N, C-alpha and C positions, 0 to 999 in steps of 0.2 A: 651323382651326388649325394645324396642321401643315404643314411644307411636304411636297409631294407628291413621293413617290419612287416614280418610274416603274422600270419593267423590273425588279423586283425579285424577282418571280419566277424571272424568265429567268436574274438573277445566281445564284440560289441552287441554279436546278438546272444549274447551267454549274458550281457550286464541285461538287454532289454526282456530277456527272460526272468531274472532276478529279480526286476524293478516289477513287471507284471505280476510274479509270483508272490511281491512280499505286503501287495494288499488285502487287510483285511475287512472283511463287508462289512464292520459295522465304525470298526475304529482307524480303519485306512492302517499309515503305517509312517514310518521317520526312521532315517538314517542320521540324525542331528547327533552331535557328539554331548556328552553330558557335560552340564553345565552345575557349578559349585551354587549358585545363587539359588535354581529353581532345587536342589537337592536341598538346600539349607530350610527351604519354605515346606518341605516334603517330611523332612525330620522334626516339623515342629507340630505335625497335627496327632492329638491326641484324641483316643477315644475311651468310652466306656463299653467293658467286655466284662461278662458276667459279676457285673458290680462291682470291677476294678478298671481304674483308668491306666491307660498304657498307650504308649508311642505306637502309632500306625506302622511305621517304617525306621525300627530300631538301627535296620542295615544302612538308611542313611546317615544316620548320628556318625557311626563307625566309620563310615565313608568320608565324612566331612576328619575325621580324627586323622585317619590315613591320609589326607590331601593337603593340609598343611604345612606350609614351607617354613622352612628353617629359620626367616627372619619374622614369621609368625603369622604371616600372610596365607591368602588361597588364592591361587591361580592367576596371579597378574600377568598382563600380557606386555610385551614387546613396545606394542603399536599404539593401544589404548591405558593410558594409567585410570579411566572410567571403569574398565575390567575389574580390577584389582580393588578398587571404593566398593564398588557392589559385592563383589566375593566376600570381600573379608566384613564387611559393615554385617552380611545376611548370616555369614557362617558364626559371626561372634554372636548374635543376637539369639541364633538355636543353641549355642554352647551355654547363653548365659539361663536361658530357659531349662535347660534340661539339667546343669548345675544345682538351680533351686528344686527342681521337680525330677530327679532320677528316674521315678517310676520301676518299671521293670529291669531298667539299664543299673543293677548294683553293683555288677563285676567293675564297673569303671572307676576308678577312684577319685573323688570332690577336687581333692587336691592338685591333681594332675589335669584336670579342666580347668581350676580356677587358673593354674599355669598357662595353660594354653590361652583362655580370655584374656589375659595381662599381655603375653607375647602380642595378640589379635589386635587390642586395641591401640597397643602402643606402635603397633605397623599402620593400622587403620588413621592412628594421628598422623604420622611421618606421609602418608599416601595422601590424605589430605591438605596438608600443608604444599605439598610438591604438585599438588592435581591443578593442571593449567590447561587441560583438552577438552573440558565438558561442552566445549562449541564444537570444536573438529570433529570430536568424534563422533558428538551426536545421536549416541544411543537412545533406542525409543524408549519415552517414557521415562528418563533420568530426571527430567524438572520434578518430577513428581514423587517418584520413589526415594532417591536419596535422602530429601527433606523427611521421608515417611521414616524412614531406617533410623535415621539418627534421631528422631523423636521416639521411635521404639527400646532404642537403647539407653536413652537416658530413661524413659520411665521404666526399665529395667535396673537400672544403676545411678542413681542419681548424680555419680561424680563423674560421669561420664557428660564432658561437653567440650565440645571443638571447635576450635577457633582457625579459621582458614582462608585465606586471602579469596577464592573462589565463590564464598559463601553467599556474599554481596552479589554476585553474578548469577548465581542458582537463585536465588531468592527472588531475584527479579525475574525469572524464566518463568518459574512457579507462579509468582502474580500474573503473570499473563497469560498462564495458562489456565489459570481458575477465573480469570475475567472472559474466558471464553468458554468454561466448561462447567456445567452445574451437576453436580452428582446426583441428584435426582432425577436428570434426564433416564439415567440408568434403569428408572422404574417402568418408563415407557418399551414399549413391545419392539420400537425401533432400535437394532444390537447398535454398540458404539465400539470404536475402538477403545476406548478406556475398560472395557470389558476384558481386558489383555492384563492390565495393572491392577485390579481390584486389591491388591494386598498394599498399594499404596493410599489404600482409602478405607482402611480400618480406623473406625471410630468418626467416619463422616459418613457413614453409609449406612442405612439398615439392609443389613444382607438379606433378609427375609424377604425383601422385596426385589431382589434380581433375579431369583432362581429359573424364573420362565427363560434367561437365557441360556441355561444349560443345555449343551447339545451334542448327545453322544456322551454325558457326563463332564463335557470340562466347558469353560468359561475360555471362548476364542481359541480354544489348543493351547494355553497356557497352561501348566504343570503348576507355577506358582500363583497365578491367579486363581486357580480353581483349588489349592490346598487353601488360601483366604480363604473360600467361601467356605469349603467343608468345615474351616475351624469356627466361623462367624455366625453360620447360618442356623437356622433351627428351624424343623427336625433336623436329624441328620440324614445328609443326601447319600442314599445307597448308589445312588447313578453315580454323584461324583467320584464314589471311592473307588469303584468296579473301575471307572476309568483309570485312577492313577495306579491302581493294583496293575493293571492293563501295561500302561507305560513303563511302570517299574520292572515286569518280567520281559516286554516287547521290545522296552525303549535299546538305545545301544547299552544300557549299564547292566540288562541281560541278570536283573537280580542281584545286584553287586551291591545295590543302594544308591545308585547314581542317576538323577533323573536328568533327560535333556531339557530345554528350556524352551521348545516347541515340539506338538504331539497330536496330532499328525502334521505331516509337511505332503501329504499325499500329491495333490495338484502341483504343488513347486516341483516336488523330485519327479515326478510323471514328464512334467513340458520341461523342464532344464536337462533330462537325462534325452528324451528324444531330441528337442530342437539344437541342442549342442552335438551332438552325432551327425545330424542331418546337413546341418549349416556346414560342416566341416568335410564333406565331400560323400558322406555314407549314402546310400542310396535306399531306396524301399527294398530292394530286391536284398542286398546286404543284410537288412535288418529284417526280414521277413521271418517271423514266425506267429503262432498261436497267440501267445499273449501279445503283440503288436496290436493285435486288433481289439483285444480287450483292453489295451491301455488308452486306444483312442476313443471305444465308448465310453471308459469311465470320466475322461474328459468333455465329452459330449453331453453328457449325463451331468456333471459338475456345472455346465454351462444355462442348463434346461433346468434344474434346481434352484440356481441365484440368479434365474431371470437374465440371462443373457450376460453374465458377467461371473468371477469366480475370483477365489484366493490361494493363500498356501495348502487350507483346509476348507470343509465347507462351511458357511456361515461365518467365513472371514473374509470379505471381499476386497480385493486391492485391484489396482491399474497393471502392476507388473505381472503379476500371475494373469490375468486377463489378457493383456497383451501376449503373454509367452504363450498361452493357453491357445489363442489366435492362430499365432506363429504354427504352434507344432500342428494344428488341424489343417492349413493351408499347406505346410510342406507334407504333411501326410495324403494331402487330395482329398480331404476329408470335412471341408470347412461348410459345405453347403448346410446352411440351417445356422449357421451363427454369423455373427456381422458384428464391426467395430460399435455400430450405434448407440448400443444401450452402453459400453464404455464411455463413450465420448459423452452420452449424454448425462453420466454420474461422476465422473472424474476430470472435465474439461474443465480449465480455470481460466482467468482472460489472457495470459500471457504461457500459461503451461500446462501439464497436467498433475492433477491430485494423487500422490500416493493412495491415502484412503481419505475420507471426510473429516474434517478437523484436523489436519496436518500442520505442523507448526511450521516447517519449512519445506520447499521443494525437494525432488532428490533426481539428480542425475541420471543414475542408471533408469530408475522408472520412468522418467522420457525417452531414454536410449530404446526403451522395450516397446513403448507406444509409437516409435519411429519406424522400427525395424517391422513392427506386425502390419503396419498401413504400408510399407515401402513392399511387401512382398505379395501383395494383393491383386490379383489382376483388374479390379476396378479400382486401382490407386487414386485415378484422379478424383473421384469423387470426394475422395478422402485429401483434397489438396491443400486446403484452409489449416487442417491442423498438421499436414505434414509440414507446410513453412511455419507455422508456429512451433511445434517441437524442433523444428531445425534450427531458428532462431534463438529459441530458448537455450539450445544445448551450445551454439556457439559463441551467444556471451556468456555463457559460461564458462567455457574453456578458456576463453580471454579475460575474462576477469580474474581468473584463478591465478593466486601468487603460490609458488610451486606446484607441486603434482595434482591434479584432480583429485577431488575426493565425494566421497559418496556415503550418505549413512548407513547405508546397508551392507559395505564391505568394507574393510579398513585395508585392504592392498589398493593403491593406486592405480595398478594394472587393471582391474577389473572394470571399471569403469571408464577406462581408456580403451580396452579392448571393445567393448559395446560401441564407443561412438565410433569409432573407426569402422567397423562393422555397417552401423548404420550411415555415416559418410561416403564410407567406399560405395555403399547401392546409390546415395542422391548421386556422387559423380558420375557413376558406370549409366546412372540413368537420365543425366543431363546431357546426353554423347547425342549428337547428331542422328536423328531419327528415332531414338529413344522418348519414352512414354513422357519425360518430364523436361524435355530440349528447352519449351518457355516457359518454366515453373518459375524459374530463379534469375534475377538478374546478374549481372559480372562481378558486381562487390561482393553478393554472398557468398557466388562460389569459389570468388578467389579467398575469402574467409573461410569457409568450409576446406579447402585445398590447405591453407596453412595448419588448421586444426591437426588435419591427418597428416601432414608432413611432419609436424611437432611430434604427435604422437608415436610414430612410426622411427623417428631420427633418435627422438630420447629413451626409447625401449632399446635399440641397439646399444646407445651409450652406457646404459645400466647393467648390461648383461656381465655377471661374475666371469672369473676365469675358469673356474670349475663349468661353465654353461651354462648356468642357473639364472634365473633372477632373485638375491637375496638368500638363496638359500631354499627356497620354497616351493616344493613340488607342484601343487597347485598354481600358484602364482606364475610361475615359469612357464608353464601351457597358457595363461593370460597372455603373456608375451610373444611365444612362438605363434598362438591364433591372430595377436595384433599385427605382427609381422606376416603371415601367409596372407590376409586379407590387404594389407599395405603393397604386396609384393605383385596384385593384380593391375592396379592402378599404372598406367603412364606416366603418372605423377611421380611414381617412385621409380620408376626405371632405372633411372641412374646409381639408386642405392640397392639394384638387385643381389649383385656378387655380394655387400655385406648381410643383406637380408638371407639368402643363402647360407652363408657361412656361421651365422649367429645359427639359424635355425638347425644345421647339422652339428654345432657345439653342443645344443640343446638335447638333442637326440638322444643323451646315453642319460642323460638326467630323467627322461622319459620312460625308461626302460624298467619293467616291472620290478627288478631285480636291486633296482636304484629307489625305487618310490617308496618313502618313508615319510608319510606324513606326522608331522609331531603338534604337540600344543601350540607350537609357533606359526603352525597352520591354520588355525582356528582364526578365520579372519572375516566370515561371515557374522554380521550383526543382528540384534536386537536389541534386550535388554542389556547381556554382555555381548560374549562373542563364541562363535563355534564353527565346528567345521561338520561337512555331511558327505559322507563316505560315498555314496553312490553317484551324486554330483560329481565329486574330485575324481570317480574313477571314467565318468564322461569325459571330462576334461582331459583327461592324460590319454586317451582311445582318439579325442578329437583334434589335439596337436600333433599325436605320431601321424594321424591322416593326412593331416593338412601339409605334411612335411611331405609324408610320402607322395602326393599328388603333385606338389608345386613344381611347377618348370617355369624355367625363365628364356626369356629371349633377349639378351643382353648384348645391345648395343656399344660396341667399345669406341666408337666416335664420343659418345655421350661420356660413357664412363672416364676418358683420359679428358674432356672438353677443358680448357681452361680460356683466361682472358690474361690481356695486360694486369688489370687491376688485380686479378688473385695471384698472378707471379709477384706483385709488387707486396701485397700481403704478406704472401711465403718469406720475404726477407725482413720482415719486422720481428725485434726480438718477442712479441707476444705470443706469434704465432707460427715461427720459425720450426718449434717442435711439435707441431699437432701434426696428426696424422695427414695425410695430401687426402684420403677419403673424406674425414670430417672437416676437412677445411672445403671442400668442395661442397659436402652438404649442408652448411652453414651458406655455402652463395647460392645455394640452388632454394633453402629458405626464405633466404632473404628476397630471391628474384620475384617470389609472389608476391612481397608488400609493395613492390614496386608502382605497379598501377593502381593501388589503394592510394600510394602516396603521392601519385601524380594526380590522383583526383582531387588532392587539395591544394594542385599548386599554386593557385590564382585564389584560395579562400581570401586573402588578406593583401597580399600586393598583386597590382596589375602586371607581372612583370614580363610580360610580353611588349608591354609597352616599353620599357626600359633598356636604353642601349648597353647591353651586356650580353656576354658571349651565350652560349647554350648550356644549360644547366644539366651538366655532367652528374654532378654531385649527387641527382637523385637516383642514380642506379648505384653509390657506392653508400650511401647513409642507411640504409636498412642493414648492409653487413657490418658495421660498426656497432650497432646494438646486438643484432642476431649473434654475430660471430663471438662477440666476448660473453654473451649470455650463455651460448653452449660450450664455450672454451671451460668456464667456470661453474659448468652446471648449477647456476643462481638458479635460474628459471623464474626470472620474474614475471610477472602477468604480461601475457601479448598485448593488451590494453596500454598497459606502460609502454612496453617496445614500441609500439606503435604513436602512442602520445608524444614520445622523446623523438621517433624518427620525424615527426612534425616539427617540433620544438627544434631540430639541428639543420631543416631545412628553411625555416623561420630565419635563425641564424645567419645562413650564409645568403638570404632575400634580404636582411634588414641591412646587411653592410652593404649591397647592392644599391638596394634604396637610397641609403647616405651617398654613397661616392656617385650615382648616376643623376639623383633628383632632388637631394636635400641640399647636396654643397652647390650645385649650380645655383638652386634658388635662394638661397640666404647666403649668397656669396659677399654680398655687400651689407649683410645686417645680421651676422652670425649669432650675437646676442639674442636677437629674437628668438631664433630657434630655440634656446634655453629655455627660453617664456613659453613657447609652445609644449615642450617637453612636459614642463609644470602644470601648464595647464591641463594637458591631456592626463597625465598619470593621477592629479588629484581628482578631477573629474568622474574617471573610473572608480579611484579607490572610495570616493562619496557615493559613488553608485552601489557599491558593494559593503561600504558598511551601514547603509539605509537600507539596504534589502530592497533596491529598486532595479533589480538586473531584468533589461529589457526594456525599462522605462525610457522613452525617448525625451531626456533633460538633457537638452546640451548635449546629444549624442548626433554624431556626426558616422553616417553609414556607408556614404556612396561618394562619388563626386561632388564635391559644393564648390562654391563662391561666396565672398563676403556680402550678402547683400545689402550691408551699409554702402558699400561703394556702390555710386552712381552707373557710371561705366567701367567696368572692372577690367584693369589691364591685365595683359598676359603673364604678368608677374606675380598679381595680385592671384589671379586664378591657380597658377602653380602654387603657392602659398600654402592656399585653401585647401588644395587638393592634395597637399603631404601633412598638413594636421588631421585630414580625414583620412589617409593609409596609417599615418602613427595611431589613430585612435584606434581603426580595425585590428592593429597589431596588439596595443594593450589590453584590448576587450577580448579578442582570443586570448591573452594568457591569463589575465585575470578573472574572466569569466568564465574559467574552463569549470566544470563540474565537480572537478576533484578539488581544485584551489577552492571553491567556497565551501567546502565540507572539511577542509583541513583547519587544524589548529588555528588559534592568532597567533601564536608563536612562528608558524611557519608562513601564514600570509602576510607578518610583516615583514620578516627576513625579504619573501620575495618582492613587495612593493620596494623595498628599500633596494634591492639588487638589479630588479628592472629598472626603476628612475636612475641608478648611477650609469648602468648599461648605455641606456641610452642620454645622458650626458657625455660619457666618454667619447661616444661617438661625433658630438658636435665638437667636443676639445679637438680631436682629432684633426675635424674638418678645420680647424684653426691653424694646426700644428702642421697640416698638408699645404695650406697654403702660402708658407713660408719655408717648408722643405729644414727645417732648424729647429734643433732640440728647445722645448719650451722653458728652457730656463731651469732645471732642476736636473738633480743628479740622476744617473739612471736606474742608481738602485731605487729612487723614491719614484719613479716614474713607471717602472716598469712594476710594481708592487700594487700601483692604484691605477692610475688614470691606463693606462698600457692594459692591465688585466681586467680592469672593466670593460673596456671595448670590447675583449672576446667574449661571444657569448656562454663562457663555463659555469660563471657565478650566479648568473640569474637562472641559468639552468638547470642548475645544480640545486637551487631554491625549489625549482618548479617540481624536480623531482622529487624532494622531501616532503612538498605539499600532495603529491600523489601518494604516496608512502604512507604519510598521518591519516588521508582521508579513508585510503580503502585497505591497508594491512591492521593501521591503526584505529580505524574506527575513530578518528578525529581527535585523537589523542596527539600532545605533543611529544615530537620525534625525540628531541632530547633533554632527557628531564631534571639534569643538573647542570648547575652553571659549569663543571668540569666538562661536562659531555657538551655543550653547547660551546665553549670555547674552544675546544680541540677540534671541533668538527670544524667551524670557524677559519682556525688556523689549515686545518686540512682543504677546505677549501680555497684559501687565500694561496697557496702554494700552488694546488690544481691549475689554478686561473694564470698565476705567474709562471708556471713552466708551459703551461700553454701559450703563452702570449710569445714566449722564447723561441719555443719551436716553430711556432708561426711564420715568425719573422726571420728565420734560419728559411725555413722551403720560400718564403716569397721576397727574398733581396731585389733578385733580379724586376719580379713585377713592379714591386714597390719602388724601384727606380725610373722604370718605366712609366707609372702612374702617379710617379710625384707625392709618393705616402710615408710618411716616417714610419723609421724601422729602426730597433735597438740597434744596429751597427752605426747609427747617424749619431749616436751621443759621443762626447767627448772622450770619455773613457775605451773607446775603439780606435782611437786616432793613432794611437803609437803602432796599431796596425795595418802596414800599409797594404796587405793581400785582402779582397776580399774574403777570400776561402779562409785565411789566419782567424778575421774576425768570426765568421761562423763556426770554427773550432772552438774559439774561446766562449761563443755564446752556447754553445753545445755542450763547454763543459758546465757554463751555470746552470743549465738547464737539466743537466744531471744531477746536479748538489740539490736544486729543488726539489727534484725526483725522491733523493736520501731523505730530504725532511718531511716529503710527504709519506713516506712509507714507515717512517720512525713514528710519524703523528699520528699516523690510521692505526699503528698497533698500540699506542698509547689511549686510544680512542677507546677501542674495542676491550680492554681492558677496564676500560672507566667504565664501559656501559655493563659490561657482564658481572661487575660487580656492583651496580646499583639493585634495587631490591625488585624484584618483577610487581608491574602494575595491573593487580584484578581490573579487567575491564571486557566490555564485548569484543576488544580485539585478537584474532586468531592465534592460538599457539604462544609461543614466546616472544612476544614482541621484540624484545632485545638483542634475540640474535639473526632475527630478520632483517631488524634495520642496520644492523653491523654489514650483512651481507649485499644489502642495497647499494649503501656507501661507497664500499668496497667496490662493488657492478660498475658504479659510476667512476671510480677513481681508474678502474682498466680502461673504459671506455675512453675516458679523457687523454690515458696514457696512449692508447691507439691511433687515436687524431694525433696526437704530438709526433709519434715514431711516423706518420704517414707524412708529415707535415715535414718533416726532415729530409724524406724521400723525394717528395712531389707537391709541389703547390697544388693545391687543391680549391682554391677559387677560381670563380668567375672571372675574365678581364673584361674592363671595360672598352666597348666600340669606339672608336677615336674617328672624329670625320676624315672620310675616305680610304676607311677599312673595313 
C-alpha cells in the first residue's frame, strides 16, 4: 500500500549519532536557524581594542545588508506579521547606529546605509499599520520588546514616530506585564524568564547587578539578551564575549555573521529527536549506538543539575522540555531516578500546567507534552488528577478554538493538532475495557475527547494539497502524516482508514530526501521571532516515513459503505450533492459523536417525555446540519459554537412541540393571557440580566409551580403556571447563556427583541390555527413578519451573533456601522422568510391533519387547485428570497471588508471572521430549507386513540 522506504533504520541511527556528537561539553549545541533579530543585536556590540572602538561582529552587520528585502523589510513571515515587525525594527536600529558610528567599516558608503534605513523604516511603518496578529501569534516577550525597540529607534532618530491601530493593545499588554514584573527582581539569585529578554530592559535595569545570572556566558541561552548585557554591563564580560564568539562559529551561521535566536538548545533537540523517532515506531535496537547511551546520560544529568526539571538548555527550565525529557527517558527504559513530581510541584496551576513561571497565558502544546509524559508511565494512575486536569484543559481549548488550533510555540496548526491526537489517542486506548484508565473518565468526557480526535483527523485529511503536501511545507506535512498515523490506530476512525492510507501514500513522495527542501517558510517554531531546527526537522521526516511504512489497516467494507436514509436524503440536496461520498460519510460519523451529548440535554428545559408528541428523531439529524455545513465550507467555527447551536436547534423543535401540545390546550380560551405571560417572563429575565443578578431568585420559576394565591388551584390553573415555568426555563437558557451575557449590548438587544417576537408569533399562530383561516393580512405581509418570526431562524441567528461577539469579538459589536447592521438584518429577514416558506412546503400534509395555518391557506394561492401546484408556487417564491439573500450577503461582505479594522483584544481580523460566521449560518439555514422541501422534519402530535 505504501512506498517502500529503504534504509530508514540506518538513517535514524545516523541521526542519533549526529545529535550525540554535536554536544559541546561547555556550550552544548543548537541547529536552530539564524534570525535577523538576534543578528541585529550582535551587530550592535562594540568593544575597545588597542585603544580603538570597533564593532565586535562586523560580519553580522554585512549579513543584515545582504538579507534586506526589496521592499526594505527583513525576513517577513507568511504566518506571522510580528516576525517582520521585530526583524525590521531591530535591523533598522542596527543600521542607524552603524551610520552614526561606522568605526572600522569604512568601506560601506554612508549614503547607501541611509537609503536602506529609509526603506526599512518605511516598511516598518507599513508593517505596523497592518499588524493585527499580536495576540494570535503570541511571540515570547513581544509586549516588552516592541515598545522598547520603538523607543530605541526614536532615541536614534527623533523623526521616527509610528502610529498604528495595535499600539493601544500592545501598550495594554505592556502595562499588564509590568504590573506583574519588577526589573529589580532580576537582582536576586533566582533566575527569571525575563533574563531571556534583557534587551527590552535597557534604561530600566542596572546590568551590573544581573551578571550573576550568566551561565556558560549566556543570559538564558539568548544571543540577543546576552548582547544587550555585554553592551551595557561594566566591566566587559569576557565570558559573555566567548559565548557569543562560539555561537558565531558553531551556530548555523558558521561564521557568516548570522546568529540563531537561541543557543544552546541541547536538551530540546536531544529529547525531540529521540522521542519523535521512538514514538513513530523505531525501536531501541533500530537506534542502538554508543551515542544513544551518552544522550540518555546527558538528559539524566540535566534533570539532576536542575533539581528534577530541565529546559531547552541548562538553567532555563520549562514544563515542555521537562515533560519531553521524562517521556524520552521512559521510552528508553531509563526513567529510574526521575519522576514527574518536581515538574508537578513547579509548574502545575489551577486548571493547567504553566510552561514557565510568570507565563502570560497557557500553552496548548506544553500541556500536550505533560499529558503524554504522564500517560506513558507505568505508574500513571498515581498522576490521575494531573491527567484529568490536562485532558480537560486541552479538550476545552480545542472546543473553544475558532478556526484551526493555535499555540504560541509554533505557527503551524498542524503541530499542536498532532500532539493533541497523540495524547488523546492514548487516552482513548487506555480507557478501553481492561485498560488502566477504564474508569478514569465519564462518558461525556470521552465523547468530547473523541470529537477532538475525529475533527483533527478529518480536517487534516481535508487540508492536503494536490501535490501530497500540506501547505507546501515539508516539516508541517510530517506533522500531518503523524496525526493520520496516530488516528488510524483507533476504532473511532476505522471508516476513514482508506482515506488515511491514501493521504499518507500521497504524502510519501514529499518526504523522500530528494524533495525535502525546507525554506524560510518552514521556520515555524517561535520564540521572539520564528526559526527552524534542522535536526528536529530531520527526525520528523524519518518519523513520518516510519509511521507510514509501519501502518496496516483492517478495513471493514460494511463500515466504509454504510449509509442510512437520512444520509441518502442529504445527498439529494443541492448543498451536498457535489460533496464526495467519503467526506459526507465522515461528517455523519463526526455528527454521531455529538448525539449522546445532545441527548444529555434534551430535558434541560422542557419535560418533553410528558408531552404527547412523536419520538424526537430530529436529535439524530440536528448535529449533521451544523457539522456537515462546517466541514463543507471549511469554516471551522468552534466546536462549542457548533454544540451551542445544536442545543438551540433542538429547543427550536421543542418549543414548537410545547406550544402545540401544552400551551395551546391550556390557553385555548384565553390566548390573550398567554401574550401577557410571554412579556412577563421575557421582561423579568431581561431585568435580571440588566441588573446583573443572574441566578438570584427574584420572581424566578425554575420548576413546576402553582399560583399560591389560589386556595384550591384547578387543574387548568396548575397547567397555566407550569407553562409559565417552562417558558421561564427556556428564556433563562437563552438569555443567561454565558456568551450572551458577555456579548455586546447591541447583540443582546437584538436577541431580546427577536426572542420576544418569536414567542409572540407562536401565540399568534395558536390563534390562527384555531380558525385555520388567514389572519386578515396579505400573504406578503404575513410571511415576512409573524410567519417568519414563528420559525426559530431569527432568534437563533441573533443568538449565534451573541456567541461570536463574546468569543471571537471579545465583546465587540458584531456590526460596527449602520450599513452593516441594516444589511445583516435584511439578510436575516430573507433567511427567516425563506425558512418559513420551505418549512410550509414540507409540512402541508401534517398541517392539514393537525390544523396548523400554512402559507398555501392564503387567498393568493386559491387560483391554484392542486396542492402540488401551490407548493411549486411557494417554492419559486422561496427561490426568490434565496436570491435576495445571496445578493444581500454579498453586499454585507463588501460593506464589512471596507470598514476600518478595529483595534481590540479580538483575535485576528474580526471583519473577515464575522462574515464567515454569517455565511455559515446562512448555509445551515439553506440546508434546513432544502431538507424541509424533501421531507417534513418536525414531530407530530399524538392524538387521542393513536
